[in-house]
DSSP file (Angstrom, degrees, kcal/mol; ACC not computed):
  #  RESIDUE AA STRUCTURE BP1 BP2  ACC     N-H-->O    O-->H-N    N-H-->O    O-->H-N    TCO  KAPPA ALPHA  PHI   PSI    X-CA   Y-CA   Z-CA
    1    1 A M              0   0    0      0, 0.0    79,-3.1     0, 0.0    80,-0.4   0.000 360.0 360.0 360.0 136.6  -26.2  121.2  159.8
    2    2 A T  E     +A   79   0A   0     77,-0.3     2,-0.3    78,-0.1    77,-0.3  -0.546 360.0 169.1 -75.1 131.1  -27.6  124.3  158.1
    3    3 A E  E     -A   78   0A   0     75,-2.7    75,-2.2    -2,-0.3     2,-0.4  -0.874  30.1-132.2-134.6 164.6  -29.4  123.4  154.9
    4    4 A R  E     +A   77   0A   0     -2,-0.3     2,-0.3    73,-0.2    73,-0.2  -0.948  27.9 177.2-116.4 147.3  -31.7  125.0  152.4
    5    5 A T  E     -A   76   0A   0     71,-2.3    71,-2.5    -2,-0.4     2,-0.4  -0.962  26.2-116.5-145.6 160.8  -34.9  123.4  151.2
    6    6 A L  E     -A   75   0A   0     -2,-0.3   112,-1.6    69,-0.2     2,-0.4  -0.850  23.7-177.3-101.5 134.7  -37.8  124.1  149.0
    7    7 A I  E     -AB  74 117A   0     67,-2.4    67,-3.0    -2,-0.4     2,-0.5  -0.993   6.9-164.0-122.5 134.3  -41.4  124.3  150.1
    8    8 A L  E     -AB  73 116A   0    108,-2.0   108,-2.1    -2,-0.4     2,-0.9  -0.989  11.3-152.2-116.8 124.8  -44.3  124.8  147.7
    9    9 A I  E     -AB  72 115A   0     63,-3.2    63,-2.2    -2,-0.5   106,-0.2  -0.869  34.4-137.0 -91.2 105.2  -47.6  126.0  149.2
   10   10 A K    >>  -     0   0    0    104,-2.4     4,-1.8    -2,-0.9     3,-0.7   0.066  23.1 -90.7 -66.5 170.3  -49.8  124.4  146.5
   11   11 A P  H 3> S+     0   0    0      0, 0.0     4,-3.1     0, 0.0     5,-0.2   0.827 125.3  57.9 -51.5 -37.2  -52.8  126.0  144.8
   12   12 A D  H 3> S+     0   0    0      1,-0.2     4,-2.0     2,-0.2     6,-0.1   0.897 105.6  49.8 -62.9 -39.0  -55.2  124.6  147.4
   13   13 A G  H <4>S+     0   0    0     -3,-0.7     5,-2.7   101,-0.3     6,-0.5   0.887 113.3  45.5 -63.5 -40.7  -53.2  126.4  150.2
   14   14 A V  H ><5S+     0   0    0     -4,-1.8     3,-1.5    56,-0.3    -2,-0.2   0.948 114.9  47.7 -66.2 -48.9  -53.4  129.7  148.3
   15   15 A Q  H 3<5S+     0   0    0     -4,-3.1    -2,-0.2     1,-0.3    -1,-0.2   0.817 110.2  52.0 -65.9 -29.7  -57.1  129.3  147.5
   16   16 A R  T 3<5S-     0   0    0     -4,-2.0    -1,-0.3    -5,-0.2    -2,-0.2   0.401 113.2-119.0 -86.6   4.2  -58.0  128.3  151.1
   17   17 A L  T < 5S+     0   0    0     -3,-1.5     4,-0.2    -4,-0.1    -3,-0.2   0.893  75.5 128.3  63.0  43.5  -56.1  131.5  152.4
   18   18 A L     >< +     0   0    0     -5,-2.7     4,-2.5    -6,-0.1     5,-0.2   0.310  30.8 102.6-109.6   5.3  -53.6  129.4  154.4
   19   19 A V  H  > S+     0   0    0     -6,-0.5     4,-2.9     1,-0.2     5,-0.3   0.945  84.7  44.6 -59.3 -50.6  -50.3  130.9  153.1
   20   20 A G  H  > S+     0   0    0      1,-0.2     4,-2.2     2,-0.2    -1,-0.2   0.912 114.5  48.6 -59.4 -44.4  -49.7  133.0  156.2
   21   21 A R  H  > S+     0   0    0     -4,-0.2     4,-1.1     2,-0.2    -1,-0.2   0.870 113.9  47.1 -65.2 -36.8  -50.6  130.2  158.6
   22   22 A I  H  X S+     0   0    0     -4,-2.5     4,-1.2     2,-0.2     3,-0.5   0.940 112.4  48.0 -71.8 -46.1  -48.4  127.8  156.8
   23   23 A L  H  X S+     0   0    0     -4,-2.9     4,-2.3     1,-0.2     5,-0.2   0.875 106.0  60.3 -61.7 -35.6  -45.4  130.1  156.6
   24   24 A E  H  X S+     0   0    0     -4,-2.2     4,-3.2    -5,-0.3    -1,-0.2   0.862  98.0  58.1 -57.7 -38.0  -45.9  130.9  160.3
   25   25 A R  H  X S+     0   0    0     -4,-1.1     4,-1.4    -3,-0.5    -1,-0.2   0.928 109.0  44.1 -61.9 -43.8  -45.3  127.3  161.2
   26   26 A Y  H  X>S+     0   0    0     -4,-1.2     5,-2.0     2,-0.2     4,-0.7   0.933 116.0  47.2 -67.9 -43.2  -41.9  127.2  159.6
   27   27 A E  H ><5S+     0   0    0     -4,-2.3     3,-1.3     1,-0.2    -2,-0.2   0.911 107.5  55.8 -64.8 -41.7  -40.9  130.5  161.1
   28   28 A Q  H 3<5S+     0   0    0     -4,-3.2    -1,-0.2     1,-0.3    -2,-0.2   0.846 103.8  55.9 -58.4 -32.6  -42.1  129.6  164.6
   29   29 A R  H 3<5S-     0   0    0     -4,-1.4    -1,-0.3    -5,-0.2    -2,-0.2   0.690 125.8-103.1 -74.5 -16.7  -39.8  126.6  164.4
   30   30 A G  T <<5S+     0   0    0     -3,-1.3    -3,-0.2    -4,-0.7    -2,-0.1   0.415  72.1 142.3 112.6   1.2  -36.8  128.9  163.7
   31   31 A L      < -     0   0    0     -5,-2.0     2,-0.5    47,-0.1    -1,-0.3  -0.442  44.8-131.2 -76.1 151.6  -36.4  128.4  159.9
   32   32 A K  E     -C   77   0A   0     45,-3.0    45,-2.3    -2,-0.1     2,-0.6  -0.886   7.7-131.6-109.1 127.3  -35.4  131.5  157.9
   33   33 A I  E     +C   76   0A   0     -2,-0.5    43,-0.2    43,-0.2     3,-0.1  -0.672  33.3 165.1 -73.6 118.3  -37.2  132.5  154.7
   34   34 A V  E     +     0   0A   0     41,-2.9   104,-3.0    -2,-0.6     2,-0.3   0.468  67.6  21.6-114.2  -5.0  -34.4  133.2  152.1
   35   35 A G  E     +C   75   0A   0     40,-1.2    40,-2.9   102,-0.2    -1,-0.4  -0.939  63.7 171.8-159.3 141.0  -36.6  133.2  149.0
   36   36 A L  E     +C   74   0A   0    100,-0.3     2,-0.3    -2,-0.3    38,-0.2  -0.958   5.9 157.5-155.7 129.1  -40.3  133.7  148.4
   37   37 A K  E     -C   73   0A   0     36,-2.2    36,-2.8    -2,-0.3     2,-0.5  -0.986  33.5-136.2-155.5 146.6  -42.5  134.1  145.4
   38   38 A L  E     +C   72   0A   0     -2,-0.3     2,-0.4    34,-0.2    34,-0.2  -0.881  39.1 170.2 -95.3 128.7  -46.1  133.8  144.2
   39   39 A I  E     -C   71   0A   0     32,-2.6    32,-2.7    -2,-0.5     2,-0.8  -1.000  39.8-141.2-147.4 137.9  -46.1  132.1  140.8
   40   40 A H        -     0   0    0     -2,-0.4    27,-0.1    30,-0.3     2,-0.1  -0.905  44.1-129.6 -95.6 107.8  -48.7  130.6  138.4
   41   41 A V        -     0   0    0     -2,-0.8     2,-0.2    25,-0.5    28,-0.0  -0.292   9.7-135.1 -70.2 134.1  -46.7  127.6  137.3
   42   42 A Q    >>  -     0   0    0      1,-0.1     4,-2.2    -2,-0.1     3,-0.5  -0.590  26.2-113.6 -81.3 150.2  -46.2  126.8  133.6
   43   43 A R  H 3> S+     0   0    0      1,-0.2     4,-2.7    -2,-0.2     5,-0.2   0.862 113.4  57.2 -55.5 -41.4  -46.7  123.2  132.6
   44   44 A D  H 3> S+     0   0    0      1,-0.2     4,-1.8     2,-0.2    -1,-0.2   0.893 108.7  45.8 -64.1 -37.4  -43.0  122.7  131.5
   45   45 A L  H <> S+     0   0    0     -3,-0.5     4,-2.7     2,-0.2    -1,-0.2   0.923 112.7  51.3 -68.0 -42.9  -41.8  123.7  135.0
   46   46 A A  H  X S+     0   0    0     -4,-2.2     4,-2.2     1,-0.2    -2,-0.2   0.909 110.1  48.8 -59.3 -42.7  -44.4  121.5  136.6
   47   47 A E  H  < S+     0   0    0     -4,-2.7    -1,-0.2     2,-0.2    -2,-0.2   0.871 112.2  48.8 -66.7 -37.1  -43.3  118.5  134.5
   48   48 A R  H >< S+     0   0    0     -4,-1.8     3,-1.1    -5,-0.2     4,-0.2   0.905 110.4  51.7 -67.9 -39.8  -39.6  119.2  135.3
   49   49 A H  H 3< S+     0   0    0     -4,-2.7     3,-0.4     1,-0.2    -2,-0.2   0.914 118.7  35.3 -62.4 -41.4  -40.4  119.4  139.0
   50   50 A Y  T >< S+     0   0    0     -4,-2.2     3,-2.6     1,-0.2    -1,-0.2   0.179  80.2 122.0 -97.3  17.8  -42.3  116.1  139.0
   51   51 A A  G X   +     0   0    0     -3,-1.1     3,-1.8     1,-0.3     4,-0.2   0.785  65.2  65.9 -52.1 -33.6  -40.0  114.4  136.5
   52   52 A V  G 3  S+     0   0    0     -3,-0.4    -1,-0.3     1,-0.3     3,-0.2   0.746 105.4  45.7 -63.1 -21.0  -39.2  111.6  139.0
   53   53 A H  G X  S+     0   0    0     -3,-2.6     3,-2.4     1,-0.2     6,-0.4   0.282  77.2 115.8-101.9  10.2  -42.9  110.6  138.7
   54   54 A R  T <  S+     0   0    0     -3,-1.8    -1,-0.2     1,-0.3    -2,-0.1   0.797  78.2  44.4 -51.8 -36.0  -43.1  110.8  135.0
   55   55 A D  T 3  S+     0   0    0     -3,-0.2    -1,-0.3    -4,-0.2    -2,-0.1   0.370  93.9  98.8 -93.8   5.6  -43.8  107.0  134.5
   56   56 A K  S X  S-     0   0    0     -3,-2.4     3,-1.7     1,-0.1     4,-0.3  -0.659  81.0-121.1 -94.6 151.5  -46.3  106.8  137.3
   57   57 A P  T 3  S+     0   0    0      0, 0.0     3,-0.3     0, 0.0     4,-0.3   0.746 110.2  55.7 -63.2 -24.4  -50.1  106.8  136.7
   58   58 A F  T 3> S+     0   0    0      1,-0.2     4,-2.3     2,-0.1     5,-0.2   0.479  78.1  96.9 -89.8  -2.0  -50.6  109.9  138.9
   59   59 A F  H <> S+     0   0    0     -3,-1.7     4,-2.3    -6,-0.4     5,-0.2   0.917  82.6  49.8 -53.6 -51.2  -48.1  112.1  137.1
   60   60 A G  H  > S+     0   0    0     -4,-0.3     4,-2.7    -3,-0.3    -1,-0.2   0.878 110.7  49.9 -55.8 -41.5  -50.7  113.8  134.9
   61   61 A G  H  > S+     0   0    0     -4,-0.3     4,-2.4     2,-0.2    -1,-0.2   0.881 109.0  52.0 -64.4 -41.1  -52.9  114.6  137.9
   62   62 A L  H  X S+     0   0    0     -4,-2.3     4,-2.4     2,-0.2    -2,-0.2   0.948 113.9  43.5 -59.0 -48.2  -49.9  116.1  139.8
   63   63 A V  H  X S+     0   0    0     -4,-2.3     4,-1.7     1,-0.2    -2,-0.2   0.931 112.7  51.1 -65.6 -46.7  -49.1  118.4  136.9
   64   64 A D  H  < S+     0   0    0     -4,-2.7     4,-0.3    -5,-0.2    -1,-0.2   0.906 113.1  47.0 -56.6 -43.7  -52.7  119.4  136.3
   65   65 A F  H >< S+     0   0    0     -4,-2.4     3,-1.5     1,-0.2     4,-0.3   0.928 109.5  51.0 -64.7 -46.9  -53.1  120.2  139.9
   66   66 A I  H 3< S+     0   0    0     -4,-2.4   -25,-0.5     1,-0.3     3,-0.4   0.776 113.9  45.2 -68.2 -25.3  -49.9  122.3  140.4
   67   67 A V  T 3< S+     0   0    0     -4,-1.7    -1,-0.3    -5,-0.2    -2,-0.2   0.413  88.4  92.2 -94.8   2.4  -50.7  124.4  137.3
   68   68 A S  S <  S-     0   0    0     -3,-1.5    -1,-0.2    -4,-0.3    -2,-0.1   0.626 101.5 -17.4 -74.9 -13.6  -54.4  124.9  138.3
   69   69 A G  S    S-     0   0    0     -3,-0.4   -28,-0.5    -4,-0.3    -1,-0.1  -0.970  91.2 -55.0-173.9 173.8  -53.7  128.2  140.2
   70   70 A P        -     0   0    0      0, 0.0     2,-0.3     0, 0.0   -30,-0.3  -0.273  49.1-170.9 -62.4 149.7  -51.0  130.3  141.8
   71   71 A L  E     - C   0  39A   0    -32,-2.7   -32,-2.6   -57,-0.1     2,-0.5  -0.851  22.6-117.5-130.1 170.5  -48.8  128.7  144.4
   72   72 A V  E     -AC   9  38A   0    -63,-2.2   -63,-3.2    -2,-0.3     2,-0.5  -0.964  21.0-156.0-115.2 121.2  -46.1  130.1  146.7
   73   73 A A  E     -AC   8  37A   0    -36,-2.8   -36,-2.2    -2,-0.5     2,-0.4  -0.849  15.0-170.8 -96.2 130.9  -42.5  128.9  146.4
   74   74 A V  E     -AC   7  36A   0    -67,-3.0   -67,-2.4    -2,-0.5     2,-0.6  -0.979  18.3-158.0-127.8 129.9  -40.5  129.2  149.5
   75   75 A A  E     -AC   6  35A   0    -40,-2.9   -41,-2.9    -2,-0.4   -40,-1.2  -0.940  23.1-171.4-100.6 121.6  -36.7  128.8  150.1
   76   76 A L  E     -AC   5  33A   0    -71,-2.5   -71,-2.3    -2,-0.6     2,-0.4  -0.887   7.9-163.9-119.4 148.0  -36.1  128.0  153.7
   77   77 A E  E     +AC   4  32A   0    -45,-2.3   -45,-3.0    -2,-0.4     2,-0.3  -0.976  31.4  97.5-131.6 141.7  -32.8  127.8  155.6
   78   78 A G  E >  S-A    3   0A   0    -75,-2.2   -75,-2.7    -2,-0.4     3,-1.4  -0.940  71.7 -36.9 166.5-179.5  -31.9  126.3  159.0
   79   79 A L  E 3  S-A    2   0A   0      1,-0.3   -77,-0.3    -2,-0.3     5,-0.2  -0.435 125.2 -12.8 -62.7 128.6  -30.6  123.4  160.9
   80   80 A N  T 3> S+     0   0    0    -79,-3.1     4,-2.8    -2,-0.2    -1,-0.3   0.841  84.7 171.0  47.8  40.8  -31.7  120.2  159.3
   81   81 A A  H <>  +     0   0    0     -3,-1.4     4,-2.5   -80,-0.4     5,-0.2   0.825  67.8  54.5 -54.6 -40.3  -34.2  122.2  157.2
   82   82 A V  H  > S+     0   0    0      2,-0.2     4,-1.9     1,-0.2    -1,-0.2   0.970 114.8  37.5 -60.9 -54.4  -35.1  119.2  155.0
   83   83 A A  H  > S+     0   0    0      1,-0.2     4,-2.1     2,-0.2    -2,-0.2   0.887 116.4  53.2 -67.9 -39.8  -36.1  116.9  157.8
   84   84 A V  H  X S+     0   0    0     -4,-2.8     4,-2.3     1,-0.2    -1,-0.2   0.921 109.5  48.0 -62.6 -43.8  -37.6  119.7  159.9
   85   85 A C  H  X S+     0   0    0     -4,-2.5     4,-2.2    -5,-0.2    -1,-0.2   0.882 110.4  51.2 -65.0 -38.8  -39.9  120.8  157.1
   86   86 A R  H  X S+     0   0    0     -4,-1.9     4,-2.0    -5,-0.2    -1,-0.2   0.886 111.3  48.9 -68.1 -36.8  -41.0  117.3  156.3
   87   87 A A  H  < S+     0   0    0     -4,-2.1    -2,-0.2     2,-0.2    -1,-0.2   0.899 111.0  49.3 -66.3 -39.9  -41.9  116.8  160.0
   88   88 A I  H  < S+     0   0    0     -4,-2.3    14,-2.6     1,-0.2    -2,-0.2   0.891 112.8  49.3 -66.8 -37.5  -43.8  120.1  160.1
   89   89 A N  H  < S-     0   0    0     -4,-2.2    14,-2.5    12,-0.2    15,-0.3   0.888 100.5-150.3 -68.9 -39.2  -45.7  119.1  157.0
   90   90 A G     <  -     0   0    0     -4,-2.0     7,-0.1    12,-0.2    -1,-0.1  -0.262  41.5 -21.7  88.3 177.6  -46.7  115.6  158.2
   91   91 A A        -     0   0    0      2,-0.2     6,-0.2     5,-0.1     5,-0.1  -0.177  61.9-118.4 -59.4 149.6  -47.3  112.4  156.2
   92   92 A T  S    S+     0   0    0      1,-0.1    -1,-0.1     4,-0.1    23,-0.1   0.889 106.1  64.9 -58.2 -41.9  -48.1  112.8  152.5
   93   93 A R  S >> S-     0   0    0      1,-0.2     3,-3.0    18,-0.0     4,-0.7  -0.752  82.1-148.9 -85.8 110.3  -51.5  111.2  153.1
   94   94 A P  G >4 S+     0   0    0      0, 0.0     3,-1.2     0, 0.0    -1,-0.2   0.816  94.6  61.2 -51.8 -35.3  -53.4  113.6  155.4
   95   95 A H  G 34 S+     0   0    0      1,-0.3    -3,-0.1    13,-0.2    14,-0.0   0.669 109.7  44.3 -67.2 -14.0  -55.3  110.8  157.1
   96   96 A E  G <4 S+     0   0    0     -3,-3.0    -1,-0.3    -5,-0.1     2,-0.2   0.481  91.0 106.4-101.4  -6.7  -51.9  109.4  158.2
   97   97 A A  S << S-     0   0    0     -3,-1.2     3,-0.1    -4,-0.7    -7,-0.1  -0.510  74.2-115.8 -80.1 139.1  -50.5  112.8  159.3
   98   98 A A    >   -     0   0    0     -2,-0.2     3,-1.7     1,-0.1     6,-0.4  -0.393  34.1 -96.9 -70.7 147.4  -50.2  113.4  163.0
   99   99 A P  T 3  S+     0   0    0      0, 0.0    -1,-0.1     0, 0.0     3,-0.1  -0.362 112.1  43.3 -57.0 143.3  -52.2  116.2  164.6
  100  100 A G  T 3  S+     0   0    0      1,-0.5     2,-0.2     2,-0.1    -2,-0.1   0.215  93.5 103.4  98.1 -13.8  -50.1  119.3  165.0
  101  101 A T  S <> S-     0   0    0     -3,-1.7     4,-2.2     1,-0.1    -1,-0.5  -0.601  85.0-110.8 -94.5 164.3  -48.7  119.0  161.5
  102  102 A I  H  > S+     0   0    0    -14,-2.6     4,-2.6    -2,-0.2     5,-0.3   0.957 119.7  37.6 -55.3 -53.9  -49.8  121.1  158.5
  103  103 A R  H  > S+     0   0    0    -14,-2.5     4,-1.8     1,-0.2    -1,-0.2   0.888 114.7  54.5 -69.5 -37.4  -51.5  118.1  156.8
  104  104 A G  H  4 S+     0   0    0     -6,-0.4    -1,-0.2   -15,-0.3    -2,-0.2   0.816 120.2  32.0 -65.6 -29.7  -52.7  116.6  160.0
  105  105 A D  H  < S+     0   0    0     -4,-2.2    -2,-0.2    -7,-0.2    -1,-0.2   0.777 133.5  22.6 -94.9 -30.0  -54.5  119.8  161.0
  106  106 A L  H  < S+     0   0    0     -4,-2.6     2,-0.3    -5,-0.3    -3,-0.2   0.541 104.3  69.6-122.7  -7.1  -55.5  121.3  157.6
  107  107 A A     <  +     0   0    0     -4,-1.8     6,-0.1    -5,-0.3     3,-0.1  -0.826  33.9 173.8-119.7 154.4  -55.7  118.7  154.9
  108  108 A L        +     0   0    0      4,-0.5     2,-0.4    -2,-0.3   -13,-0.2   0.579  66.8  54.5-121.9 -25.7  -58.1  115.8  154.1
  109  109 A E  B >   -D  112   0B   0      3,-0.6     3,-0.7     1,-0.1    -1,-0.2  -0.918  65.7-139.8-125.5 137.5  -57.1  114.5  150.7
  110  110 A T  T >  S+     0   0    0     -2,-0.4     3,-0.6     1,-0.2    -1,-0.1   0.867 105.1  55.1 -62.0 -38.7  -53.7  113.3  149.3
  111  111 A A  T 3  S+     0   0    0      1,-0.3     2,-0.3     2,-0.1    -1,-0.2   0.762 117.9  36.2 -68.8 -22.6  -54.2  115.0  146.0
  112  112 A Q  B <  S+D  109   0B   0     -3,-0.7    -3,-0.6     1,-0.1    -4,-0.5  -0.650  72.7 144.3-127.6  72.0  -54.8  118.3  147.8
  113  113 A N    <   -     0   0    0     -3,-0.6     2,-2.2    -2,-0.3    -6,-0.1   0.089  56.0-127.6-106.2  22.8  -52.4  118.1  150.7
  114  114 A L  S    S+     0   0    0     -8,-0.1  -104,-2.4  -105,-0.1     2,-0.3  -0.150  73.8  47.3  75.3 -42.8  -51.4  121.8  150.7
  115  115 A V  E     -B    9   0A   0     -2,-2.2     2,-0.4  -106,-0.2  -106,-0.2  -0.935  52.6-156.5-139.1 153.8  -47.6  121.6  150.7
  116  116 A H  E     -B    8   0A   0   -108,-2.1  -108,-2.0    -2,-0.3     2,-0.4  -0.959  16.8-175.1-120.7 145.4  -44.6  120.0  149.0
  117  117 A A  E     -B    7   0A   0     -2,-0.4  -110,-0.2  -110,-0.2   -35,-0.0  -0.997  33.7-102.9-137.7 139.8  -41.2  119.7  150.7
  118  118 A S        -     0   0    0   -112,-1.6   -32,-0.1    -2,-0.4     3,-0.1  -0.286  25.0-144.9 -56.0 145.9  -37.9  118.4  149.2
  119  119 A D  S    S+     0   0    0      1,-0.1     2,-0.3   -33,-0.0    -1,-0.1   0.526  73.3  10.8 -99.2  -6.5  -37.2  114.9  150.4
  120  120 A S  S  > S-     0   0    0      1,-0.1     4,-2.7   -38,-0.0     5,-0.2  -0.974  78.1-102.7-159.2 166.3  -33.4  115.2  150.7
  121  121 A A  H  > S+     0   0    0     -2,-0.3     4,-2.1     2,-0.2     5,-0.1   0.898 122.2  50.1 -59.5 -41.5  -30.6  117.7  150.6
  122  122 A E  H  > S+     0   0    0      2,-0.2     4,-1.9     1,-0.2    -1,-0.2   0.922 111.5  46.4 -65.6 -45.1  -29.7  116.7  147.1
  123  123 A T  H  > S+     0   0    0      1,-0.2     4,-3.1     2,-0.2     5,-0.3   0.909 110.4  54.8 -64.3 -41.6  -33.3  117.0  145.9
  124  124 A A  H  X S+     0   0    0     -4,-2.7     4,-2.8     1,-0.2     5,-0.2   0.896 106.0  52.1 -59.5 -41.4  -33.6  120.4  147.6
  125  125 A E  H  X S+     0   0    0     -4,-2.1     4,-1.6     1,-0.2    -1,-0.2   0.937 114.1  42.0 -61.7 -45.1  -30.6  121.7  145.8
  126  126 A S  H  X S+     0   0    0     -4,-1.9     4,-1.4     2,-0.2    -2,-0.2   0.892 116.1  48.9 -72.1 -37.2  -32.0  120.7  142.4
  127  127 A E  H  X S+     0   0    0     -4,-3.1     4,-1.9     2,-0.2     5,-0.2   0.913 108.4  53.1 -67.4 -41.2  -35.5  121.9  143.2
  128  128 A L  H  X S+     0   0    0     -4,-2.8     4,-2.7    -5,-0.3    -1,-0.2   0.891 107.1  53.2 -60.7 -37.7  -34.3  125.2  144.5
  129  129 A T  H  < S+     0   0    0     -4,-1.6    -1,-0.2    -5,-0.2    -2,-0.2   0.855 108.5  50.4 -64.7 -35.0  -32.5  125.7  141.2
  130  130 A L  H  < S+     0   0    0     -4,-1.4    -2,-0.2    -3,-0.2    -1,-0.2   0.894 121.6  31.8 -65.8 -41.5  -35.7  125.0  139.2
  131  131 A W  H  < S+     0   0    0     -4,-1.9     2,-0.4     1,-0.1    -2,-0.2   0.724 120.8  41.5 -94.0 -25.3  -37.8  127.5  141.2
  132  132 A F     <  -     0   0    0     -4,-2.7    -1,-0.1    -5,-0.2   -97,-0.0  -0.981  62.4-146.5-132.4 135.4  -35.2  130.2  142.1
  133  133 A G    >>  -     0   0    0     -2,-0.4     3,-1.9     1,-0.1     4,-0.5  -0.498  42.1 -99.7 -84.7 168.0  -32.5  132.0  140.4
  134  134 A P  G >4 S+     0   0    0      0, 0.0     3,-1.0     0, 0.0    -1,-0.1   0.842 124.8  58.6 -57.4 -32.7  -29.4  133.1  142.3
  135  135 A E  G 34 S+     0   0    0      1,-0.2    -3,-0.0     3,-0.0     0, 0.0   0.615 100.3  58.0 -73.2 -10.9  -30.8  136.6  142.5
  136  136 A D  G <4 S+     0   0    0     -3,-1.9     2,-0.5  -101,-0.1  -100,-0.3   0.548  90.9  78.9 -94.7  -9.5  -33.9  135.3  144.3
  137  137 A I    <<  -     0   0    0     -3,-1.0     2,-0.4    -4,-0.5  -102,-0.2  -0.883  67.3-159.7-105.1 129.2  -32.1  133.7  147.2
  138  138 A H        -     0   0    0   -104,-3.0     2,-0.5    -2,-0.5    -3,-0.0  -0.911   9.2-154.4-118.7 132.8  -31.0  136.1  150.0
  139  139 A T        +     0   0    0     -2,-0.4     2,-0.3    14,-0.0  -105,-0.0  -0.911  33.8 143.3-101.7 122.8  -28.4  135.7  152.6
  140  140 A Y        -     0   0    0     -2,-0.5     2,-0.2     2,-0.0    -2,-0.0  -0.987  42.1-117.5-155.5 157.5  -28.9  137.7  155.8
  141  141 A G        -     0   0    0     -2,-0.3     2,-0.4    11,-0.2     3,-0.0  -0.633  19.5-159.0 -95.0 156.2  -28.4  137.4  159.5
  142  142 A R    >   -     0   0    0     -2,-0.2     3,-1.5     1,-0.1     4,-0.3  -0.989  24.6-129.5-131.5 143.6  -31.1  137.6  162.2
  143  143 A D  T >  S+     0   0    0     -2,-0.4     3,-0.6     1,-0.3     4,-0.2   0.787 108.1  58.4 -60.1 -27.3  -30.6  138.4  165.8
  144  144 A I  T >> S+     0   0    0      1,-0.2     3,-1.9     2,-0.1     4,-1.2   0.605  78.7  91.0 -80.7  -7.7  -32.5  135.2  166.8
  145  145 A D  H <>>S+     0   0    0     -3,-1.5     5,-1.7     1,-0.3     4,-0.5   0.862  82.4  55.1 -58.5 -34.4  -30.2  132.9  164.9
  146  146 A R  H <45S+     0   0    0     -3,-0.6    -1,-0.3    -4,-0.3    -2,-0.1   0.692 109.4  49.5 -70.7 -14.8  -28.1  132.4  168.0
  147  147 A W  H <45S+     0   0    0     -3,-1.9    -1,-0.2    -4,-0.2    -2,-0.2   0.659 113.4  42.9 -94.8 -19.7  -31.2  131.3  169.9
  148  148 A V  H  <5S-     0   0    0     -4,-1.2   -69,-0.3    -3,-0.4    -2,-0.2   0.250 120.6 -95.6-112.4  12.5  -32.5  128.8  167.3
  149  149 A G  T  <5S+     0   0    0     -4,-0.5    -3,-0.2     1,-0.3     2,-0.2   0.446  87.1 114.4  93.9  -1.2  -29.2  127.1  166.5
  150  150 A G      < -     0   0    0     -5,-1.7    -1,-0.3    -6,-0.2    -2,-0.1  -0.475  63.8-120.6 -92.0 172.0  -28.3  129.0  163.4
  151  151 A S        -     0   0    0     -2,-0.2    -5,-0.0    -3,-0.1    -6,-0.0  -0.964  27.7-115.0-114.0 130.9  -25.3  131.2  163.0
  152  152 A P              0   0    0      0, 0.0   -11,-0.2     0, 0.0    -9,-0.1  -0.298 360.0 360.0 -61.6 144.2  -25.8  134.9  162.1
  153  153 A D              0   0    0    -11,-0.0   -12,-0.1   -13,-0.0   -14,-0.0   0.429 360.0 360.0 -86.9 360.0  -24.4  135.9  158.7
């Protein structure tokens, strides 16, 4: 089923000059970028994004890290986009992430694990609304869509 999902390339990914390499992994898999922006996140947006963790001891650290520098917000579209992106990213704890995944290949520390991905279609919908307005999401067809399981628009 075609879905949309949110990916955040966190400040460590931007600072380490990995944005292109990370985006390439999603595109190579066949996912389509339908929204993309570089943003220095304000604290209120960061707190809304991580609201589900508000009562956890690591909440403050999550927020502090995500506002520490610019990040890249990406809206991706494709078949089973939520599950595919989470598989591409690898386990949250990089030492548990399989080789070949973003975190397995490029990250060492859980607090700086390069990327965020929505964990369900419902979460993706609400997260995309936080990060992108309707004018920021673009619908378009690609000639390759028939080869990677999508349908051209």
